[in-house]
N, C-alpha and C positions, 0 to 999 in steps of 0.2 A: 504494500500500500504506500502511495506517495505521501510525502509529508503534508502536502496541501490538503489531501483528503483526510489524513489523520488529524490535522488541525481542525478541520470542519467537524469531524466526528466527535473529537474530545470536547469541543466547545458548544455542542448542540444544547446541552443542559444549562449553559451560562447565558443563553440569548436573552432570557427574561430577568436576569439578575440585576437588581438595582445597584447603582454605583457604591452606595454605602455598605453593601453586603459583599463586595468583591474582596477577596483575601489576597495577601501578598503572594502566596503560592500560586494563585491564579494568574497574577501578572507575570510571574517568572515563567510559568508553563507556557503562557501565550507568547512571550518573547523568545523562549527557547525553540518552540516549534516553528515560529516564523524564521528564525535564524537558520534552522536546519533546512527549511523549505528553500531559502535563498541559496544555501550551500549546494543544494541538489540541482539548482538551475530552474526551479519551478516558480519563477517570478510572475509569470502570467497567471498561474493558478492562484498565487497569493493575492494578486491584484483583484482577480475576480471575487475572491473571498472578502476582501476589504470593501469592495464596491457593492456586494450583494445586499439588496434591500433588506433581506431577512436578518442580516448581521449588524445593522446600524446601531442597535442597542448596545451590542458588545463594543462596537467601534467608539461610541460616545463615552463609554465608561472605562474601556481598557486600551483603546487604539493608540494612545499616546506612547505606550511602551514599545510600539513597533518602530518608532522614529529612529532609534539608535541603529538597529540592524539595517533598516532601509537606507539611511544616510550613508552608512559605511559601505554598503553594497553599491550605491550610486557613485560614490567617490572612486571606487575601483574601476568604473567605466567598462564593465564587462557586458555580456549579452543581456543581463537583467536591468540595465540602467534605465531604459524608458519605462519599464513596468514599475520600477522603484520610484521614479520621479512622479509618475501618475498616482501611485499609492500615497506618497507623501502629500501631494497636493490635495487629495481627497481627505486625508486625515486632518490637515490644517484647516479645512473648511468645516469638518464634522466635530472634532473633539473640543472639549472645554479649553479655552485659551490659557487658563491658568495651568492646567495639566500639561498642555503643549509647551508652555514657557519653561516649566520645570524640567521637562524631558529634554528640550533643546539646550538649556543651560548645562545639563549633565553631559550632553553630547559634546558641547564646546570644551568642557572641563576634561573630557576623556580623549581629546583629539590625538590621533597618532602623530608623533613628532615628524614623521616623514610625509604627512599629507595635510599639513596645516592649511596652506592656501586653498587646496582643492576642497577641503571640508568647509572652510569659511565661505568660499564662493557658492557652494551648494546650499548652505544654511541661510545666508543673508536674506534672500527674497522671502523665504518662509518666516523668518524671524520678524521681518517688517510687517507681514500680513497678520501674524499673531498679535503683535503689539498694537496694531491699529484696531484690532477687535476688542481689546481690553476696555472695560468701562471704569474700573477702579484701579487706583495705584499705578496708573500708566507711567507716570514720571519715574517712580522708583524702579519699575521694571525696565524701562529704557536705560536707566543708569546701570542696572545689573548686567544687561546684555552688552552694552558698550564696553563696560569694564572687562567683562569676560572675553569679548572679541579682541580688545586691545592687548590683554595679557598674552594671548596666543600669537597675535601679530608681532609683538615685541620679541618673540623668540626667533623670528626670521632675520637673517643677516641683511644689513642695508647695502644695496648695490651702490657702488661709489662712482666708478668710471661710466662714461657714456655707453660703452659696450655692455657693461654689466646691467645697466638700466634697460637697454634695448632687449637684452636676452631675458632678463627677469626670470632666471631659472627657478627660483624658489617662490616666485609669485607675490613678493611684497608689494610691488607696484599695482598689480591687479587687486590686491586686498584693499589698498588705500583708495583706489578708485571706487570699489564696491562700498566701502565704508562711507565715502562722501555721498554716494547715491542713497545709501541706507538712511542717513540722518536727515535728508532733505524734507520729508513730510513733517518730521518733528520740529525742525527749524521753522518751517512755515507755520506750524501751529503756535509756536512761541511768538512769532512776529504778529500773527493774527490776533492773539488773545492779550498780548502785552501785559502779562502778569496780573490779571484781574483777580485770580484766586491763589491760595497757597499751593495748589496742585500745579498751576501754571508757573509759579515762581520756582517750584522744585524742578520742573522740566527744564526751565532755563538754566538752572544750576547744573543739571546733568549734562546738558549740551556744552556748557562752559568747561566743565571738567574734561569732557571728551576733547575739546579743542586744545586745552592746555596739555593734556597727556600726549596728544598727537604732535604738538610742537616739540616735546621732549623726545618722544620715540614715535616715528623714526626720523622726523625732519631735522633735528639738531645734528644728526650724524650724516645726513645726506648732502650731496653736492647740489646746491640750488642756484641756478643761474637763469636769469630772464631770457638769455639768448637761446637757451635750450628748453623748450616747452615739454619737459619730461612729465610723466605721470606724477612724480613726487612734487615737481614744481606746481602742477595744477592742483594737487592736493593742498599744498601750502597756500595757494591763492584762495581756495575754498575756505580754509580755516580762517585766514585773515579777513575775508569778506563776511564770514559768519559772525564773528565777534561783534562788530558794530551793528550788524543786522539784528542781533538779539539784545540790543541796547547795552552792550559792554564796551564803552569807549576804550580805545587802545591806550590813550593817555592815562586813564584811570587805572588800567591793569599794570602799566609800567611804572607810573610815578606816584599814584595815590591809593594803593590798595589798602582798604580799611582792615582793621583787626577782625571785624565780623566776617568780611569776605575771605580773609586768609584762613580763618577757622573753618568756615563753610567749605572752602575748597580742599581742606585737609592737605594731603601730600601732593595733590595734582598740580597746583600752581606753584611750582618750585622756581628757584633762580634759573635753572636750566630752561624751563619753559619760557620764562620772561626773556632770557638771553636770546633764544631763537626768535621770539616775537620782535625784539628790538632789532635783530639782524635783518629780518624780513622787511621791517618797516623802514629803517634808516639806510640800509645798504642796498637791498634789492628794491626798495621804494614801492612795495606792494601797499596799496591804499594810502600812500603818503599824501595824496591830494585832499583826502578828507581829514587829515591830522591837523589839529589846531596850530596856527602859526604864531601863537602868543608866547610860546616858550622860548626863552633866550638860548643861544647855543651853549652858554656856560651852564645853564640849568640842565639842559639835555645831557651834556657831558657828565655833570655831577651824578645824575640819575643812572646813566649808562655804565659808569665806572664799576659799579657792583657786578653787573653782568659781564663786562669785559674781564674783570678779575676772575670770575668763575670760569670763563672759557680759557683764559691764558694759564690757569693753574692746572689744566688737564693735559694729558699726554697725547691725546688723539689728534691726528692731523686736521680732521674736519672741525673740531672744536677750536683749535689754534687759528685756523684760517678765518673762521667766523669772528673770533675775538679780535684778531688784528684788523680785519676789515671794519668792524664796528668801532674800534678805537680810532682808526684813521678817519672815518666819516664823522665821528663825534668831535674831532679836532678841526676838521676841515673849515668850518665856518667861523671859527674863533679868531679874533684879531691877533696878529703877532705881538709878542711882548706885553700881553694883557692879563694873563692868569696870575692872580695874587698868591702870595706865599701862604695865605690862610688855607688854600686848597691842599697844599702839600702837607699841612698839619693834620688833615683828615686821614684816618686809618686806611680808607679805601684807596686813596691816591698813593700813599706809601706802598701799599701792597701791589698795586698795578705796576709801579715802577720796578719793584723787585721781581715780579713775575716776568716783566719784559726783559730785564737784565738776565734772568735765568734762561730765558729762551735764547738770547743772544749768545750765551756762553755754553749752554748744554745741549741745545736742540741739534740732533744729527742731520736734519734736513736743511740743506743750504737755502732753498727758496724761501723757507720760513724765516731763517736768520736774516736774509736780505730784506724781506718785508719788515721784519722787526726793527732792523737798523733804520730804515726809512721813517718808521713811526717814532722811533727814539729821537731822531733828528727833528721831526715835526713837533713832538711834544716839547722839546727844549725851546724851539722857536716861539712857542705860544706863551712861555713863562715870562713874567716881568723880571727885572734885574735882581730884585731881592729873592724871588722864587728860584731863579737860575742859580744864584749863589748857594742857597740852601740845598738845592737838588744836587749840584756838583759836589758839595761837601758830603752829602749822604752817599752818593755813588762811590766817592773815593774811600770812604770808610767801610763800605759793605761789599764792594764788588769782588775784591780778591782776584781780579782777572786783569792782566796787563793790557789786553786788547781794549777792554771797556775803559780802563783808566786812561789809556793813551788818547782815546776818543774824547774823554771828558777834558783832558788837559788841552787838547787842540781847541775845544770849544771855549775854554777859559781864555785862551789867547785871542780868539775871535771877539770875545766880549770886552777884553781890554782894549782891543783896537777900536771897537764900536764906541766904547766909553770915552775914547780920546777925541772923537769927532765933536765939533761944536754943538752945544745943546744937549749932549748925551752924558755929560759927566755925572758920576754917581759914586757913593762911598763903597759900593759892593765890589767894584773891580778897579778902583783907583785909590780909595781912601783907607781908613783904618780897618774896615771890615774885610779888606782884601787880604790882609796878612795871615789870618787863620787859614784861609783857603790856600794861600801860597805855601804855608807850612805843611799842608797835606800833600801838595804837589811835590815839593822838594823834600822828600822823606824816603828813607830806606828802612822799612819796618824791622828787618832783621839785622840792621847795622852792617858790620863788616862781613857777616855771613849771608848776606843777600845773594840769591841766585840771579846773577846779572843777565843770564840768557833768558830766563823766564820773564824777567822784568824789563827786558830790553826796550820794548815798545814804549812803555811809560817813561823810562829814563831818557830815551832819545827825545821824546816830545817835551819832557820837562826841561832838558837842556836847551832845546830850541826856544821854549817859552822864556827861559831866563835870558838867553841872548837877545830876544826881541825886547824884553823889558829894559835891558841895559842900553840898548840902542835908542829906544823911545823913552828916555829917562826924565825928560823935561817935566812932564805932568806929575810924576811921582816925587821928584826932588822938591816940589813946591811945599811939601809937608816934611819937615826935617825928621820928625819922629818916625814917620812911615818909612822914609828912605833908609834911615839908620837900621831899623828893624829888618827891613828887606835885605840889606847888605849882610846883616848878621846871619839870617836864615840861609842866604846864598853861600856864605863862607863855610858854615858848618856842613852844609850839604856837599859842597865840592870837596871839602877835606875828607869826609867819610867816603865819598864816592871814589876818590883817588886811592884810599886804603883798600877799598873793596876791589877795585880794578887790579891793583898790585897783587893782592892775594889770589884773585881768580886767574890772572895771567900766569902767575907762577904755577898754579895747580894745573891749568890746561897745557902749559908748556911741558911740564913733567909728564903729563899723560901722553902728549904727542911723542915725546922722546921715548917713553916706555913702549908705545905702539910700534914705533920704528924698530926698536930693539927686538920686540916680540916677532915682528915680521921677518927680521934677519934670522932670528933663532928658528923660526918656523921653516924658512927656506933651507937652512942648514940641515935641520932634522929631516926635511923631505928628501934632501939629497942622500943623507945617510940611510934613510929608510929604503930608498930606491936601490942602494947598493946592498943593503942587508936584508931586503924584502920584509921589513918590519913596518907595522902601523905606527903612526905618530899621533900623539895626543895634540889636539888643537889648543892653542893658548889664546885667551881672551883678555882684553884690557880690563882694568879694575873698575872703571867708572860705571856705575849702575845704569845710567840712562842710555848708554850707547853699547852696553855689553853684548846685546843680541844682534848688533849690526855687523855687516861684513867689514873687514879691515879697511877697504877702500872708502866706505861710507863713514866709518869712524874717523878716518883721517880727514875727510871733508868737513865733518862736524867740528872737530877740534880746531882745524885751521880757520873755519868760519868764526868760531868763538874768539880766537885771537884777533881776527880782523875787526870784529865788533868792539872789542876792548880798545883797539887803536882808534876807531871812530869816536867812541865816547871821550877818549883822552884828547883827541884833536879838538872836539867841541869845548872841552874844559879849557884848553889852551886859548882858544879863540875868545871865550868869555873873559878870561883873565886879561887878554890883550885889550879888549873893549873897555874893561874897567880901568886899565892903566891909561888908555887914550883919553877917557873922560876926565880922569883925575888931572892929567897934564893940562887939558884945556881949561879946567876950572881954576887951576893954580896959575 
């Protein structure tokens, strides 16, 4: 006997059973027999049983338990697929929407990890129908469904390159398109009713949660570009259009979220969601035409810094790219030399500068470092003189990276030059406040034990700055106390640097000599080994940092170090010559 006939036979006595009298064992028997029926390929007979007029009582009371085996079979896309789809459609129209909803939520929860997108695409039209049939607690049910669907969608990897998006092998793009279509009638309902009841307000909240979760996953990780109208880009546009449509102004979400709204949103409206929202609004300019123009560029920057910080503190390329782009856009409309020092005293601005510095020094991706350097330069340009002074001091104290420090020293020289032009004089780069900054520039933190090679960039820029200051000494000499302190700092620095150069030159010269002796010894041993057919042990130089290099590269590194010391010493000599020339003229 086929399973379909067995199913019909075993359930004859249940046809007139009232829903409240159905036992759990009855549900399980019904489900097991239906699954077995599908396994045998009897989808057509199962469909006939489901549609049989005599069985509609059973269908209304027990039919919802068939959804799981029917959906799973439909997703497999075997010969039963059309019969399964027809059976599902019939059950969606026949069964209690509350029972259907519970069964469909369980199907979502139990999705096979290898068939996430296929299952979601199969379920979404039926879920929408069931929700629209609900008379009570529709808002809460919509929230449950959206949350369950998004939990599964978030398990799919986000395609990044254009080729991955076009291939959409795991179906994330299709799922996002389906989700956007799924929410349309509920969004329209919110727009139509405008929160006249508590139920309406709850539905609006659930749509808002959906939008904010979507901004975090998958949109924050996706590459979004208006020049490529990918499915993910269109999904982002849908989300951005939906928010103001349900009376959630973007400015309110980004800048003025109330405590009540934050609590109501729970964990959905996170900094990540807002960061993506800010990126789509200010960088990709989605719905920017409807954004209020009353906010000043400085206010927008202050608000966005928190989101920029969050993005730059992450290690993912997609986050870093969005953070850099948002930082750049937030600075773009601010007047040069206008940001006050009070901004730098805010924790968020300190953090963003440190995150940017860390990206410049630690990020392995060159294109991100290059973008970071451009924004670093742009940020410096926007600071006023006092803020620049404070920022430079902070960077010199915290960077511990010669490349960053040399860039800061170069900018200090630029500011000195700017301050010497008519109308630009200030105490921060010409007066008494300049001396503490100069003290950080002309400093060897480890004294005579400073590694001159690692610190070479900063030292060379510092010497060039000192040479420039001595040549353009007229403005600084006008204040005797400032000039005398400057000369004292200079003398102490040059004295210590000479000692350091002497020690380093002696060390590297001995290393070079040892290397040459080692090479001679190695050549002799090789000749001896050739004669006696013995292996020779390789001999390495003692210096840790070059010990793994070939002898040729070691020789080049050591020789380069000695040349560097010569360059430093030649600059010191030139500085002393300038000093003597100036003294001669004054006397």
